[in-house]
C-alpha positions as YAML, in Angstrom:
chain: A
units: angstrom
residues:
- id: 1
  name: UNK
  ca: [-24.72, -24.34, 3.97]
- id: 2
  name: UNK
  ca: [-28.36, -25.38, 4.59]
- id: 3
  name: UNK
  ca: [-29.73, -24.69, 8.05]
- id: 4
  name: UNK
  ca: [-32.85, -25.85, 9.86]
- id: 5
  name: UNK
  ca: [-35.59, -23.21, 10.07]
- id: 6
  name: UNK
  ca: [-35.93, -21.48, 13.43]
- id: 7
  name: UNK
  ca: [-37.83, -18.72, 15.12]
- id: 8
  name: UNK
  ca: [-37.50, -15.29, 13.60]
- id: 9
  name: UNK
  ca: [-35.73, -12.54, 15.50]
- id: 10
  name: UNK
  ca: [-38.96, -10.58, 15.67]
- id: 11
  name: UNK
  ca: [-40.81, -13.49, 17.28]
- id: 12
  name: UNK
  ca: [-37.98, -14.10, 19.73]
- id: 13
  name: UNK
  ca: [-37.94, -10.44, 20.71]
- id: 14
  name: UNK
  ca: [-41.72, -10.50, 21.10]
- id: 15
  name: UNK
  ca: [-41.57, -13.53, 23.40]
- id: 16
  name: UNK
  ca: [-38.74, -11.88, 25.33]
- id: 17
  name: UNK
  ca: [-40.72, -8.65, 25.79]
- id: 18
  name: UNK
  ca: [-43.89, -10.54, 26.82]
- id: 19
  name: UNK
  ca: [-41.98, -12.85, 29.13]
- id: 20
  name: UNK
  ca: [-40.17, -10.00, 30.82]
- id: 21
  name: UNK
  ca: [-43.44, -8.08, 31.29]
- id: 22
  name: UNK
  ca: [-45.17, -11.18, 32.70]
- id: 23
  name: UNK
  ca: [-42.35, -11.87, 35.13]
- id: 24
  name: UNK
  ca: [-42.28, -8.23, 36.23]
- id: 25
  name: UNK
  ca: [-46.08, -8.30, 36.74]
- id: 26
  name: UNK
  ca: [-45.90, -11.56, 38.68]
- id: 27
  name: UNK
  ca: [-43.21, -10.17, 40.96]
- id: 28
  name: UNK
  ca: [-45.25, -7.03, 41.55]
- id: 29
  name: UNK
  ca: [-48.36, -9.05, 42.42]
- id: 30
  name: UNK
  ca: [-46.30, -11.28, 44.69]
- id: 31
  name: UNK
  ca: [-44.96, -8.27, 46.55]
- id: 32
  name: UNK
  ca: [-48.47, -6.84, 46.94]
- id: 33
  name: UNK
  ca: [-49.82, -10.23, 48.00]
- id: 34
  name: UNK
  ca: [-47.11, -10.69, 50.59]
- id: 35
  name: UNK
  ca: [-47.55, -7.16, 51.91]
- id: 36
  name: UNK
  ca: [-51.33, -7.54, 52.31]
- id: 37
  name: UNK
  ca: [-51.14, -10.96, 53.95]
- id: 38
  name: UNK
  ca: [-48.66, -9.59, 56.45]
- id: 39
  name: UNK
  ca: [-51.17, -7.15, 57.93]
- id: 40
  name: UNK
  ca: [-54.43, -9.09, 57.48]
- id: 41
  name: UNK
  ca: [-55.35, -11.34, 60.44]
- id: 42
  name: UNK
  ca: [-56.02, -15.01, 59.85]
- id: 43
  name: UNK
  ca: [-59.52, -14.90, 61.38]
- id: 44
  name: UNK
  ca: [-62.25, -16.64, 59.40]
- id: 45
  name: UNK
  ca: [-65.02, -14.59, 61.00]
- id: 46
  name: UNK
  ca: [-63.17, -11.37, 61.58]
- id: 47
  name: UNK
  ca: [-64.34, -8.77, 63.93]
- id: 48
  name: UNK
  ca: [-68.19, -9.11, 64.13]
- id: 49
  name: UNK
  ca: [-67.94, -11.13, 60.90]
- id: 50
  name: UNK
  ca: [-67.31, -8.11, 58.77]
- id: 51
  name: UNK
  ca: [-63.58, -7.38, 59.21]
- id: 52
  name: UNK
  ca: [-61.22, -8.28, 56.33]
- id: 53
  name: UNK
  ca: [-59.36, -11.58, 56.69]
- id: 54
  name: UNK
  ca: [-57.06, -13.74, 54.65]
- id: 55
  name: UNK
  ca: [-59.80, -16.01, 53.40]
- id: 56
  name: UNK
  ca: [-61.78, -13.09, 52.03]
- id: 57
  name: UNK
  ca: [-58.66, -11.52, 50.60]
- id: 58
  name: UNK
  ca: [-57.75, -14.70, 48.72]
- id: 59
  name: UNK
  ca: [-61.25, -15.05, 47.37]
- id: 60
  name: UNK
  ca: [-61.38, -11.49, 46.02]
- id: 61
  name: UNK
  ca: [-57.73, -10.79, 45.10]
- id: 62
  name: UNK
  ca: [-56.78, -14.00, 43.29]
- id: 63
  name: UNK
  ca: [-59.28, -13.72, 40.37]
- id: 64
  name: UNK
  ca: [-58.36, -10.08, 39.84]
- id: 65
  name: UNK
  ca: [-54.65, -10.97, 39.84]
- id: 66
  name: UNK
  ca: [-55.25, -13.75, 37.29]
- id: 67
  name: UNK
  ca: [-57.09, -11.32, 34.99]
- id: 68
  name: UNK
  ca: [-54.28, -8.77, 35.38]
- id: 69
  name: UNK
  ca: [-51.65, -11.40, 34.52]
- id: 70
  name: UNK
  ca: [-53.60, -12.50, 31.44]
- id: 71
  name: UNK
  ca: [-53.92, -8.88, 30.32]
- id: 72
  name: UNK
  ca: [-50.19, -8.29, 30.84]
- id: 73
  name: UNK
  ca: [-49.34, -11.38, 28.80]
- id: 74
  name: UNK
  ca: [-51.59, -10.41, 25.88]
- id: 75
  name: UNK
  ca: [-50.45, -6.80, 26.05]
- id: 76
  name: UNK
  ca: [-46.81, -7.94, 26.10]
- id: 77
  name: UNK
  ca: [-47.27, -10.16, 23.05]
- id: 78
  name: UNK
  ca: [-49.10, -7.56, 20.97]
- id: 79
  name: UNK
  ca: [-46.96, -4.64, 22.07]
- id: 80
  name: UNK
  ca: [-43.77, -6.67, 21.79]
- id: 81
  name: UNK
  ca: [-44.62, -7.75, 18.23]
- id: 82
  name: UNK
  ca: [-45.25, -4.15, 17.25]
- id: 83
  name: UNK
  ca: [-42.14, -2.78, 18.96]
- id: 84
  name: UNK
  ca: [-39.92, -5.55, 17.58]
- id: 85
  name: UNK
  ca: [-41.16, -4.76, 14.08]
- id: 86
  name: UNK
  ca: [-40.37, -1.09, 14.52]
- id: 87
  name: UNK
  ca: [-36.93, -1.85, 15.95]
- id: 88
  name: UNK
  ca: [-36.02, -4.34, 13.20]
- id: 89
  name: UNK
  ca: [-37.29, -2.25, 10.28]
- id: 90
  name: UNK
  ca: [-33.80, -0.80, 9.56]
- id: 91
  name: UNK
  ca: [-32.39, -4.33, 9.62]
- id: 92
  name: UNK
  ca: [-34.92, -5.36, 6.98]
- id: 93
  name: UNK
  ca: [-33.68, -2.53, 4.74]
- id: 94
  name: UNK
  ca: [-30.07, -3.58, 5.27]
- id: 95
  name: UNK
  ca: [-30.96, -7.20, 4.44]
- id: 96
  name: UNK
  ca: [-32.74, -6.11, 1.27]
- id: 97
  name: UNK
  ca: [-29.72, -4.06, 0.24]
- id: 98
  name: UNK
  ca: [-27.43, -7.03, 0.89]
- id: 99
  name: UNK
  ca: [-29.60, -9.27, -1.31]
- id: 100
  name: UNK
  ca: [-29.59, -6.64, -4.04]
- id: 101
  name: UNK
  ca: [-25.80, -6.45, -3.86]
- id: 102
  name: UNK
  ca: [-25.61, -10.25, -3.91]
- id: 103
  name: UNK
  ca: [-27.51, -10.28, -7.19]
- id: 104
  name: UNK
  ca: [-24.76, -8.15, -8.78]
- id: 105
  name: UNK
  ca: [-26.17, -4.62, -8.37]
- id: 106
  name: UNK
  ca: [-23.73, -2.52, -6.32]
- id: 107
  name: UNK
  ca: [-25.26, 0.87, -7.08]
- id: 108
  name: UNK
  ca: [-28.02, 0.53, -4.46]
- id: 109
  name: UNK
  ca: [-27.57, 2.45, -1.19]
- id: 110
  name: UNK
  ca: [-29.53, 2.20, 2.07]
- id: 111
  name: UNK
  ca: [-29.24, 5.87, 3.12]
- id: 112
  name: UNK
  ca: [-30.91, 5.27, 6.49]
- id: 113
  name: UNK
  ca: [-32.49, 8.37, 7.96]
- id: 114
  name: UNK
  ca: [-32.63, 9.39, 11.60]
- id: 115
  name: UNK
  ca: [-30.17, 10.04, 14.36]
- id: 116
  name: UNK
  ca: [-27.00, 8.10, 14.87]
- id: 117
  name: UNK
  ca: [-27.42, 4.71, 16.53]
- id: 118
  name: UNK
  ca: [-26.20, 1.13, 16.03]
- id: 119
  name: UNK
  ca: [-28.43, 0.51, 13.00]
- id: 120
  name: UNK
  ca: [-27.47, 3.85, 11.46]
- id: 121
  name: UNK
  ca: [-23.77, 3.05, 11.91]
- id: 122
  name: UNK
  ca: [-24.27, -0.39, 10.36]
- id: 123
  name: UNK
  ca: [-26.17, 1.08, 7.40]
- id: 124
  name: UNK
  ca: [-23.54, 3.79, 6.84]
- id: 125
  name: UNK
  ca: [-20.75, 1.20, 7.02]
- id: 126
  name: UNK
  ca: [-22.64, -0.98, 4.55]
- id: 127
  name: UNK
  ca: [-23.12, 1.96, 2.17]
- id: 128
  name: UNK
  ca: [-19.41, 2.75, 2.40]
- id: 129
  name: UNK
  ca: [-18.55, -0.88, 1.68]
- id: 130
  name: UNK
  ca: [-20.87, -0.93, -1.34]
- id: 131
  name: UNK
  ca: [-19.28, 2.24, -2.67]
- id: 132
  name: UNK
  ca: [-15.80, 0.78, -2.36]
- id: 133
  name: UNK
  ca: [-16.88, -2.51, -3.91]
- id: 134
  name: UNK
  ca: [-18.52, -0.71, -6.82]
- id: 135
  name: UNK
  ca: [-15.39, 1.35, -7.38]
- id: 136
  name: UNK
  ca: [-13.15, -1.71, -7.06]
- id: 137
  name: UNK
  ca: [-15.24, -3.80, -9.47]
- id: 138
  name: UNK
  ca: [-15.31, -0.97, -12.01]
- id: 139
  name: UNK
  ca: [-11.54, -0.60, -11.66]
- id: 140
  name: UNK
  ca: [-11.03, -4.35, -12.06]
- id: 141
  name: UNK
  ca: [-13.19, -4.45, -15.18]
- id: 142
  name: UNK
  ca: [-11.33, -1.51, -16.67]
- id: 143
  name: UNK
  ca: [-8.03, -3.09, -15.73]
- id: 144
  name: UNK
  ca: [-9.01, -6.43, -17.32]
- id: 145
  name: UNK
  ca: [-10.11, -4.70, -20.52]
- id: 146
  name: UNK
  ca: [-6.86, -2.71, -20.73]
- id: 147
  name: UNK
  ca: [-4.75, -5.77, -19.89]
- id: 148
  name: UNK
  ca: [-6.39, -7.86, -22.57]
- id: 149
  name: UNK
  ca: [-5.87, -5.06, -25.07]
- id: 150
  name: UNK
  ca: [-2.21, -4.62, -24.13]
- id: 151
  name: UNK
  ca: [-1.55, -8.37, -24.27]
- id: 152
  name: UNK
  ca: [-3.35, -8.73, -27.59]
- id: 153
  name: UNK
  ca: [-1.12, -6.12, -29.23]
- id: 154
  name: UNK
  ca: [2.24, -8.00, -29.00]
- id: 155
  name: UNK
  ca: [0.52, -11.25, -29.92]
- id: 156
  name: UNK
  ca: [-0.99, -9.63, -33.01]
- id: 157
  name: UNK
  ca: [2.42, -8.19, -33.95]
- id: 158
  name: UNK
  ca: [4.02, -11.60, -33.56]
- id: 159
  name: UNK
  ca: [1.33, -13.19, -35.73]
- id: 160
  name: UNK
  ca: [1.85, -10.52, -38.40]
- id: 161
  name: UNK
  ca: [5.62, -11.06, -38.43]
- id: 162
  name: UNK
  ca: [5.15, -14.81, -38.76]
- id: 163
  name: UNK
  ca: [2.65, -14.37, -41.60]
- id: 164
  name: UNK
  ca: [5.07, -12.07, -43.43]
- id: 165
  name: UNK
  ca: [7.91, -14.57, -42.99]
- id: 166
  name: UNK
  ca: [5.77, -17.41, -44.31]
- id: 167
  name: UNK
  ca: [4.69, -15.44, -47.38]
- id: 168
  name: UNK
  ca: [8.17, -14.08, -48.04]
- id: 169
  name: UNK
  ca: [10.79, -16.83, -47.56]
- id: 170
  name: UNK
  ca: [13.56, -14.47, -48.72]
- id: 171
  name: UNK
  ca: [13.06, -12.10, -45.82]
- id: 172
  name: UNK
  ca: [16.01, -11.64, -43.45]
- id: 173
  name: UNK
  ca: [15.55, -14.31, -40.80]
- id: 174
  name: UNK
  ca: [17.87, -12.70, -38.24]
- id: 175
  name: UNK
  ca: [15.95, -9.45, -38.37]
- id: 176
  name: UNK
  ca: [12.68, -11.34, -37.97]
- id: 177
  name: UNK
  ca: [14.00, -13.24, -34.93]
- id: 178
  name: UNK
  ca: [15.25, -10.01, -33.36]
- id: 179
  name: UNK
  ca: [11.90, -8.28, -33.78]
- id: 180
  name: UNK
  ca: [10.07, -11.33, -32.41]
- id: 181
  name: UNK
  ca: [12.37, -11.33, -29.40]
- id: 182
  name: UNK
  ca: [11.60, -7.66, -28.71]
- id: 183
  name: UNK
  ca: [7.85, -8.22, -28.98]
- id: 184
  name: UNK
  ca: [8.02, -11.38, -26.89]
- id: 185
  name: UNK
  ca: [10.09, -9.64, -24.21]
- id: 186
  name: UNK
  ca: [7.52, -6.87, -23.93]
- id: 187
  name: UNK
  ca: [4.73, -9.43, -23.57]
- id: 188
  name: UNK
  ca: [6.68, -11.25, -20.85]
- id: 189
  name: UNK
  ca: [7.43, -7.99, -19.02]
- id: 190
  name: UNK
  ca: [3.77, -7.03, -19.15]
- id: 191
  name: UNK
  ca: [2.69, -10.43, -17.83]
- id: 192
  name: UNK
  ca: [5.20, -10.29, -14.99]
- id: 193
  name: UNK
  ca: [4.08, -6.76, -14.13]
- id: 194
  name: UNK
  ca: [0.45, -7.89, -14.02]
- id: 195
  name: UNK
  ca: [1.32, -10.81, -11.74]
- id: 196
  name: UNK
  ca: [3.39, -8.59, -9.47]
- id: 197
  name: UNK
  ca: [0.60, -6.01, -9.37]
- id: 198
  name: UNK
  ca: [-1.90, -8.71, -8.37]
- id: 199
  name: UNK
  ca: [0.48, -10.02, -5.70]
- id: 200
  name: UNK
  ca: [1.02, -6.61, -4.17]
- id: 201
  name: UNK
  ca: [-2.72, -5.88, -4.18]
- id: 202
  name: UNK
  ca: [-3.37, -9.08, -2.20]
- id: 203
  name: UNK
  ca: [-0.60, -8.27, 0.27]
- id: 204
  name: UNK
  ca: [0.62, -11.89, 0.28]
- id: 205
  name: UNK
  ca: [4.30, -11.38, 0.97]
- id: 206
  name: UNK
  ca: [6.75, -11.91, 3.82]
- id: 207
  name: UNK
  ca: [7.88, -8.79, 5.67]
- id: 208
  name: UNK
  ca: [11.43, -8.02, 6.69]
- id: 209
  name: UNK
  ca: [13.58, -5.01, 7.45]
- id: 210
  name: UNK
  ca: [14.61, -3.15, 4.27]
- id: 211
  name: UNK
  ca: [16.92, -0.13, 3.97]
- id: 212
  name: UNK
  ca: [15.49, 2.13, 1.28]
- id: 213
  name: UNK
  ca: [18.86, 3.80, 0.71]
- id: 214
  name: UNK
  ca: [20.39, 0.46, -0.32]
- id: 215
  name: UNK
  ca: [17.39, -0.29, -2.51]
- id: 216
  name: UNK
  ca: [17.74, 3.13, -4.18]
- id: 217
  name: UNK
  ca: [21.44, 2.53, -4.87]
- id: 218
  name: UNK
  ca: [20.72, -0.89, -6.38]
- id: 219
  name: UNK
  ca: [17.98, 0.49, -8.62]
- id: 220
  name: UNK
  ca: [20.20, 3.41, -9.71]
- id: 221
  name: UNK
  ca: [23.10, 1.07, -10.48]
- id: 222
  name: UNK
  ca: [20.83, -1.11, -12.62]
- id: 223
  name: UNK
  ca: [19.47, 1.84, -14.62]
- id: 224
  name: UNK
  ca: [22.68, 3.84, -14.84]
- id: 225
  name: UNK
  ca: [23.55, 2.53, -18.36]
- id: 226
  name: UNK
  ca: [20.11, 3.62, -19.59]
- id: 227
  name: UNK
  ca: [20.56, 7.07, -18.06]
- id: 228
  name: UNK
  ca: [24.04, 7.44, -19.56]
- id: 229
  name: UNK
  ca: [22.81, 6.50, -23.03]
- id: 230
  name: UNK
  ca: [20.21, 9.26, -22.75]
- id: 231
  name: UNK
  ca: [22.65, 11.80, -21.35]
- id: 232
  name: UNK
  ca: [20.80, 12.04, -18.04]
- id: 233
  name: UNK
  ca: [22.57, 12.58, -14.72]
- id: 234
  name: UNK
  ca: [21.39, 10.11, -12.08]
- id: 235
  name: UNK
  ca: [22.19, 10.94, -8.46]
- id: 236
  name: UNK
  ca: [21.31, 9.18, -5.17]
- id: 237
  name: UNK
  ca: [21.46, 11.22, -1.96]
- id: 238
  name: UNK
  ca: [20.30, 11.04, 1.64]
- id: 239
  name: UNK
  ca: [20.75, 8.51, 4.40]
- id: 240
  name: UNK
  ca: [19.41, 5.22, 5.68]
- id: 241
  name: UNK
  ca: [15.65, 4.68, 5.93]
- id: 242
  name: UNK
  ca: [14.77, 1.29, 7.32]
- id: 243
  name: UNK
  ca: [11.20, 0.17, 6.69]
- id: 244
  name: UNK
  ca: [9.31, -3.11, 7.02]
- id: 245
  name: UNK
  ca: [8.14, -4.91, 3.91]
- id: 246
  name: UNK
  ca: [9.04, -7.09, 0.95]
- id: 247
  name: UNK
  ca: [12.55, -6.47, -0.37]
- id: 248
  name: UNK
  ca: [11.51, -7.71, -3.84]
- id: 249
  name: UNK
  ca: [8.46, -5.48, -4.09]
- id: 250
  name: UNK
  ca: [10.26, -2.42, -2.70]
- id: 251
  name: UNK
  ca: [13.10, -2.94, -5.18]
- id: 252
  name: UNK
  ca: [10.57, -3.17, -8.02]
- id: 253
  name: UNK
  ca: [8.90, -0.02, -6.72]
- id: 254
  name: UNK
  ca: [12.20, 1.87, -6.63]
- id: 255
  name: UNK
  ca: [13.24, 0.56, -10.06]
- id: 256
  name: UNK
  ca: [9.95, 1.65, -11.57]
- id: 257
  name: UNK
  ca: [10.26, 5.11, -10.03]
- id: 258
  name: UNK
  ca: [13.80, 5.62, -11.34]
- id: 259
  name: UNK
  ca: [13.04, 4.14, -14.76]
- id: 260
  name: UNK
  ca: [9.94, 6.32, -15.08]
- id: 261
  name: UNK
  ca: [12.04, 9.38, -14.16]
- id: 262
  name: UNK
  ca: [14.68, 8.48, -16.77]
- id: 263
  name: UNK
  ca: [12.29, 7.63, -19.60]
- id: 264
  name: UNK
  ca: [10.01, 10.64, -19.11]
- id: 265
  name: UNK
  ca: [12.83, 13.15, -19.05]
- id: 266
  name: UNK
  ca: [14.42, 15.68, -21.37]
- id: 267
  name: UNK
  ca: [15.90, 14.31, -24.63]
- id: 268
  name: UNK
  ca: [19.38, 15.24, -23.37]
- id: 269
  name: UNK
  ca: [20.87, 16.95, -20.35]
- id: 270
  name: UNK
  ca: [18.17, 15.97, -17.90]
- id: 271
  name: UNK
  ca: [18.61, 15.04, -14.26]
- id: 272
  name: UNK
  ca: [17.14, 12.45, -11.90]
- id: 273
  name: UNK
  ca: [17.62, 12.78, -8.13]
- id: 274
  name: UNK
  ca: [16.73, 10.03, -5.66]
- id: 275
  name: UNK
  ca: [16.73, 11.06, -2.00]
- id: 276
  name: UNK
  ca: [16.08, 8.80, 1.00]
- id: 277
  name: UNK
  ca: [15.70, 9.76, 4.64]
- id: 278
  name: UNK
  ca: [13.96, 8.77, 7.84]
- id: 279
  name: UNK
  ca: [11.92, 11.33, 9.75]
- id: 280
  name: UNK
  ca: [8.98, 11.41, 12.16]
- id: 281
  name: UNK
  ca: [8.70, 7.63, 12.28]
- id: 282
  name: UNK
  ca: [8.47, 7.08, 8.51]
- id: 283
  name: UNK
  ca: [10.89, 6.31, 5.71]
- id: 284
  name: UNK
  ca: [10.76, 8.83, 2.88]
- id: 285
  name: UNK
  ca: [11.82, 8.46, -0.76]
- id: 286
  name: UNK
  ca: [11.78, 11.42, -3.14]
- id: 287
  name: UNK
  ca: [12.40, 10.88, -6.85]
- id: 288
  name: UNK
  ca: [12.63, 14.12, -8.81]
- id: 289
  name: UNK
  ca: [13.25, 14.45, -12.52]
- id: 290
  name: UNK
  ca: [13.33, 17.12, -15.17]
- id: 291
  name: UNK
  ca: [11.19, 16.79, -18.25]
- id: 292
  name: UNK
  ca: [8.26, 18.31, -20.12]
- id: 293
  name: UNK
  ca: [5.72, 20.38, -18.25]
- id: 294
  name: UNK
  ca: [2.79, 18.20, -17.10]
- id: 295
  name: UNK
  ca: [-0.78, 19.42, -17.06]
- id: 296
  name: UNK
  ca: [-2.14, 19.54, -13.48]
- id: 297
  name: UNK
  ca: [-5.16, 17.43, -14.42]
- id: 298
  name: UNK
  ca: [-2.89, 14.71, -15.84]
- id: 299
  name: UNK
  ca: [-0.87, 14.12, -12.65]
- id: 300
  name: UNK
  ca: [-3.61, 12.35, -10.58]
- id: 301
  name: UNK
  ca: [-4.21, 9.87, -13.43]
- id: 302
  name: UNK
  ca: [-0.60, 8.71, -13.69]
- id: 303
  name: UNK
  ca: [-1.11, 5.97, -11.08]
- id: 304
  name: UNK
  ca: [-3.91, 4.39, -13.08]
- id: 305
  name: UNK
  ca: [-2.99, 1.20, -14.95]
- id: 306
  name: UNK
  ca: [-1.90, 1.66, -18.57]
- id: 307
  name: UNK
  ca: [-1.73, 5.43, -18.21]
- id: 308
  name: UNK
  ca: [1.34, 6.90, -19.93]
- id: 309
  name: UNK
  ca: [2.66, 10.33, -19.10]
- id: 310
  name: UNK
  ca: [3.61, 11.44, -22.62]
- id: 311
  name: UNK
  ca: [2.83, 10.37, -26.14]
- id: 312
  name: UNK
  ca: [6.55, 10.27, -26.89]
- id: 313
  name: UNK
  ca: [6.99, 7.41, -24.46]
- id: 314
  name: UNK
  ca: [4.63, 5.15, -26.38]
- id: 315
  name: UNK
  ca: [7.25, 4.36, -28.98]
- id: 316
  name: UNK
  ca: [10.15, 4.24, -26.55]
- id: 317
  name: UNK
  ca: [11.84, 0.88, -26.07]
- id: 318
  name: UNK
  ca: [11.71, 1.27, -22.29]
- id: 319
  name: UNK
  ca: [8.25, 2.76, -22.03]
- id: 320
  name: UNK
  ca: [6.58, -0.47, -20.98]
- id: 321
  name: UNK
  ca: [2.82, -0.78, -20.88]
- id: 322
  name: UNK
  ca: [1.98, 2.07, -18.54]
- id: 323
  name: UNK
  ca: [2.06, -0.04, -15.36]
- id: 324
  name: UNK
  ca: [5.07, 1.63, -13.73]
- id: 325
  name: UNK
  ca: [3.40, 4.09, -11.38]
- id: 326
  name: UNK
  ca: [0.35, 1.86, -11.03]
- id: 327
  name: UNK
  ca: [2.61, -0.83, -9.63]
- id: 328
  name: UNK
  ca: [4.35, 1.73, -7.40]
- id: 329
  name: UNK
  ca: [0.99, 2.83, -6.04]
- id: 330
  name: UNK
  ca: [-0.05, -0.78, -5.40]
- id: 331
  name: UNK
  ca: [3.21, -1.60, -3.57]
- id: 332
  name: UNK
  ca: [2.98, 1.56, -1.45]
- id: 333
  name: UNK
  ca: [-0.63, 0.81, -0.55]
- id: 334
  name: UNK
  ca: [0.25, -2.81, 0.36]
- id: 335
  name: UNK
  ca: [2.92, -1.47, 2.74]
- id: 336
  name: UNK
  ca: [0.47, 0.98, 4.41]
- id: 337
  name: UNK
  ca: [2.32, 3.97, 2.96]
- id: 338
  name: UNK
  ca: [1.39, 7.05, 0.97]
- id: 339
  name: UNK
  ca: [2.27, 8.17, -2.54]
- id: 340
  name: UNK
  ca: [2.27, 11.81, -3.61]
- id: 341
  name: UNK
  ca: [2.82, 13.09, -7.16]
- id: 342
  name: UNK
  ca: [3.46, 16.75, -7.93]
- id: 343
  name: UNK
  ca: [4.27, 18.40, -11.24]
- id: 344
  name: UNK
  ca: [7.38, 20.59, -11.12]
- id: 345
  name: UNK
  ca: [6.77, 24.16, -12.36]
- id: 346
  name: UNK
  ca: [9.87, 23.97, -14.58]
- id: 347
  name: UNK
  ca: [8.83, 20.59, -15.98]
- id: 348
  name: UNK
  ca: [9.09, 17.03, -14.81]
- id: 349
  name: UNK
  ca: [7.69, 15.24, -11.79]
- id: 350
  name: UNK
  ca: [8.35, 14.96, -8.07]
- id: 351
  name: UNK
  ca: [7.28, 11.65, -6.52]
- id: 352
  name: UNK
  ca: [7.28, 11.27, -2.73]
- id: 353
  name: UNK
  ca: [6.79, 7.91, -1.05]
- id: 354
  name: UNK
  ca: [6.42, 7.53, 2.71]
- id: 355
  name: UNK
  ca: [6.47, 4.10, 4.39]
- id: 356
  name: UNK
  ca: [6.24, 3.10, 8.06]
- id: 357
  name: UNK
  ca: [9.64, 2.40, 9.60]
- id: 358
  name: UNK
  ca: [10.61, -1.06, 10.78]
- id: 359
  name: UNK
  ca: [9.92, -1.22, 14.53]
- id: 360
  name: UNK
  ca: [11.30, -4.72, 15.15]
...
């Protein structure tokens, strides 16, 4: 909003310095004046006409005091202007960096030299903020590009199927409708996952007490038919772990963890173990699954959006769009928890989620 122009901080500091120096000088002169008058007799002639008296003191001291006050005022203005400029120089650099960031360039850093003080702390905090903003903007741009690509794929497939049906009226209509339903369902699932991911990132959800053991049992019951079709043993162990958060988001987190463990498993004879417990003031969920051996450098990237663990999963009907662990990471972060991924030496993945317990 527009504001009326006012005095600069440097000018206000200068006036403050000069005013303080003038007041201090006036008080000092007043003390000296009062002290001298106390011991000087009020005798116009003095002793033999040559002794000091108040009249003579006023005549000689007052002009000198006026000159001293004028000098103090000028010295305070000049020195205050110089000192204020030196003191505010770091603030000018921070302001310039803020304007540069406002123009869209987030790569600039202040990197203020010198010892630690208030300006140095402000500059370091600003540099940290710029680094996080730059990383966040780059992540958002990459996410938007990947999302548009993933959404364009089912739409292009649907358009191709419709073009084929229009050019070949004898084509099996039921088969066409079934394939369109599959493609449309994947597009809807992807859109819902993107919306849920955005919601969890914003943290706009009501919090309540949630028992992770019950959430794990519900997710396992939902995905049990999928596990049985793949010949994978799904087991839920442990005890209650009550945490505070969104029941919907935590259920989606648990479902994604279990589904990821089932999909990225051995072709047959694999296992998935879900364990919940409460210890040291946090609720803990461990989801462990067998599967192919994962490269150590691949594990840290699994929480990135649209990152799939194996090429085999790309053609799987339950593989999704690679948002499973990205959504898990977002939900855990929104609940002030931690997410740890570790590749099992024998193959597969161990995912550990810790969330603060519900203290209400």
